[in-house]
N, C-alpha and C positions, 0 to 999 in steps of 0.2 A: 486900631482899624488903621485909625486915620483915617486918605485920603483915601484909598483905598475901600474902602468897604463903596464910594461910588461906582469905584466901575460897573458894576452892573445896571449901571442907570443908561451909561453910553455907548455900551459894549455889542450890542443889540448893530449898530451901527455898520460890525464890521459884517454886517448878514446882509448890508444890501447888497452888491455887487454879485453874490451867486444867486440874487433874489430874479434878477433878466438873464442874466446868463446864464441861468441852469438851464430857463425854457424853450433855449436854440438849440445848444450843447449838448446838454444832457439828457438820458431812455423817461419820456418820463415817469416811468411807476416807478424810475430812480429819483427822479428831483422834486418830484411826492416827498415823497421817506424821508428824504435826504433837508427838503424845507420844514417841514412839519415837525421833522426832530431837530433839530436846531430854532423852531421856532419854541414850541415846546422847552428845551428846559433854559434857556433864554432870558424866555419870561421867566420862570420859573425865579431865577436867581431875581432879577430886580426886584419883582414885590419877594421875598424876604429881604432884601436890601432896605426894603418902605419897610416892612415888620420890623425887623434890625432899627431903623433909624423912628420907628413911632415907641419902641420901649423905650429910650432914650427920651425923645418925647413926651409921653406925658407922665413917669416919672417927675414934673418940675412942675405938671398942675397939679391944684389945689384936691383935695375931696376924690382920687387916684386910689382904685387901691394893693396897688402892690407897693411892698416896702421901702418906705422912708429911703432907707438904707444907701437906695437905685436914683435915686434922685444926688446924690455925694457931687462936691466937684473929680471924683478919679474916674468914677461914671459919666460926670458929663467930659470928663477932657475923651474918652475913647474916640471918642466923636469931632471930628473939625464942625466948626458952626453953629454947635450943638444945639440953641435954641429958635433959629430960624431952622434949621435940618429938621428937630426933632415934631417941630410943631405942622411945619410943612409935609413930611413925610405921610400925618399924623389925617389931615383932606385926599391925598395921593392917592393913603393905601384903601380909606373911606370909598371912595371912587373910585378906584378899582374896581373893588370888588360886589356894587352898586354897578360897575358895564358890566361886570363876569356873569353875575348873577340874572341879570337883565338875558344875558345873553344865551343863557344855556333858559330860559323860562321862556323863550321864544320860536326854540330848537324846539323843546320840548307839548308844548300847546299847536304849533302848527303840523306836528306827528299825532297827534292825538285827534284833531281836528279832522288830517285829513280821513287817516284809520276809521275815524266812528263812521262820516263818509262815504268809507268807502265797506259799507254794512253791510248794507241787502243788494252790496253786488256780486254772482258769480264767486267759486274757487278760481286761485290757477294766480299766474304772475303777473298774467297782465290782466292790470284793468282799466277799461273805457269808458270813459265817461260823456253822453250825451250832450257839449258841448257847441255853442257856434266860438268864445277863442278856446285860437292853439296853443294849443302847451303838451310838453311833456317832461315825463323826470320821473326820477326814481326813488322808491317811500322806506324807506327805511322800515323793519321791520321792526314789532308796537311789544315786544317783549312778554305782553297777554295772553293767553291761556282761554281767552273763555270761546263760546263756541264752538262745533266740528271739531277734531280731528285732525280733520287734510283744513280743513279755512286757519289751522292755531298754526297748521307750518308753515303753512302761505304769510300770516301773519308774525311765523317770529324772522323770515328767510329774508319779508322787503314783498312789491309789487310796486309794478311798471303804471306807471295813471302817465296816461296820454289822453285827449279826448276826440271825440269824429271829427271835431274838424281838426286838428291836424291829420289823419289820416288823410285824412281828405287829399293834400294838394301834393301829397307823397303816391308811386308808386307802388310794387309792389319790391320790385328791389329796397326801393327807401324806405321804405316800411320795415324792409327785414335786418338792414344798420342802424337803424330808430333804437327797435325792439334792440337788437345787439350791444345797442349804445347804452342804452342806460340797464342792460342786464349789468353789463360789468362795473358800469358805478353801485350794482348794491352788491356784489360781486363782491369785489371791493374796495368794501364798505368805505371809501372816500369820503362815504358824509361823516366821518369821524375827527378828515384830516381840517372837514373844512374847515370843524368845529372849533379842532384842537386848537387849528392857526386863527381867524376869529378872535378864540378866551385871548390868544398872545397877543392879538396887535388889542383886546382893550385894554390887559394886562401892562400894555408898554408901549406906546401912537411911532419905537421905530420899530417896531415887529412890521408894519403896516403891510409893506412894496412883497413879503413874508407872506404875505394871506390875497393877494391881489396873484402872485405867483402860480399859488398852490395852487387859485378857482381855477387857474384855465390848464398849469398838466393834471390836475382832474377829468381835466375835461379831453384834453389831450392823449388824457390815456388812457379813455372808454373810447376816443377817437380808434385809436391802433388796431383795439379786442375790438369793434365792432368791424376794419378791417380784417380784420383774422377771419370774421367767419363767414365774413363775406366777397370775403376777396376780390374783387375790386376794391383803390382804396381812389377810384372815382366814384366811383355811388356813391361814398359815404359821404366824400365831399360834398358832390349835387347832394342829397338827404342837406347835409347844413347848416347848409349855403343858402336852399332854398325857405325851410324850417323857421332859419335869422329872419327872412325877410316878412314875417308876421308871426313872430311867437312869444310871447307874452314870458315876463320873470315869472322864477319862482316861488313858488310861499312863499322860504324861507331862504336868506344866501348860506344857510350850513347841507342844502338841498339838493341835488347837481343838475341840472336839469340838462336836456339837448342842445340847445341852443340859444340858451338864456343868454342875456350881456354881461360878459365877466367887467370887471374893472382892469381898467390900461385903455393902451390904442389898437385902436382893430381886435380885439379874440378873436371874432367870423372869420376877419381875413388870411387871419391870419395860421389856423388851423389846414384854412385849407387852400394854403399855400404848401404849407409840413403834407397835406395829406397827397396833394399832387407832386410832392416829389417822390425819392426812396421809403423806405422806410430806418425810421431811426436805430440807432447801433444799441444795441443793450449794456455796452462796457458799463461796470461798478462802479468807475474807476478813474479820471481823465486823467494825464497827461501831467507833468507835479508842472511842468515850465508850460505851460499856455494860457492863456486868460479865465476859465473855467478851470484847473487846475489851481492856479493861485489866491481863485477869488472863494473857493471850497476851501485849501489852508485856509487861508488870511479867517474865514467862515469859521473854520476849525479848532482855530488858536483867540481867535475871540467866545466863544464858547468857551472854552477848555479856562483863563482867562475870569468869564467871568463867572465861576464856577469855581477856585481857586479860589478871587475874593471873596466866593460867599459863606464857604470853609472856612474861610482864616477871621472873615468878617464874625462868626458864629463862633467860633471853640472865642472870641482874644472877649466878644463882649460876655462870654459862655461865665469862663474864668474871672471873671473885674464884676461882672452880679456875683462869683459866688466871694471873690475875696471881699466884697463890698458886703455883706448880708450878712449877720450875726446869726451863730447857732443858737 
């Protein structure tokens, strides 16, 4: 395997340039899907890399359940610096597992608590809570089948949660924009993209720029959908500006809000500025010889290289272990 086994751990750096460029130059729908796919593949490859290193590292520990032959010199020689890399990978992989489990568990708990809190409200996609704290967010479907048939259908699709304080600060047009924005989050299943990139960033910290970028592009995606519904981009921009001054964060970062704070420099002003400009082009692939085009190809090359390195290391280690294991 050689040093190639370590490549998936650092190749996520090739996707960093596209993270910010995609926010500006790609349609938010395309940017969200592209960045989420890159983050998912790169995270899986780096996690597989740690797993392969753990196999070599644990084989040397006394009392391990693996075959003794897996700790033979020919197996260890397949990984450079096997003693240090193998043991370090054990700690790193355990950390990844704990971090991802914590993020997924928090997402699931928050969704369950939110659905329980809405259980007594009338059926319908819009759930208005009497609360002095201003907030609005899209709550994905619970997947539960309890309650009436109509209520079950609503729970499966998801609900728009908004407080009376938030509605009070908006006029009728702005309320329409808010509801259209959150409806776009639900229909686009944006919580899945947010959760995927959050888990990817937990698996490899080098992917954090992609997590922040997707948090922004999902909001921009919903902004554009709301602008189509209202027919007035300035109305959506005004609603976002008003809500940003008073709103608080969503219960968890994997739920999409209306004007919640997003990591990065000035996300709300950038969203407002984008809405005050022309509608973004829906071109799916940028020209090759542009900054964003080169960044996309660099990210694609890095992702392909990471996948090939992981596949090569997996096959090589499998063959080495098979040869070292007595029949």
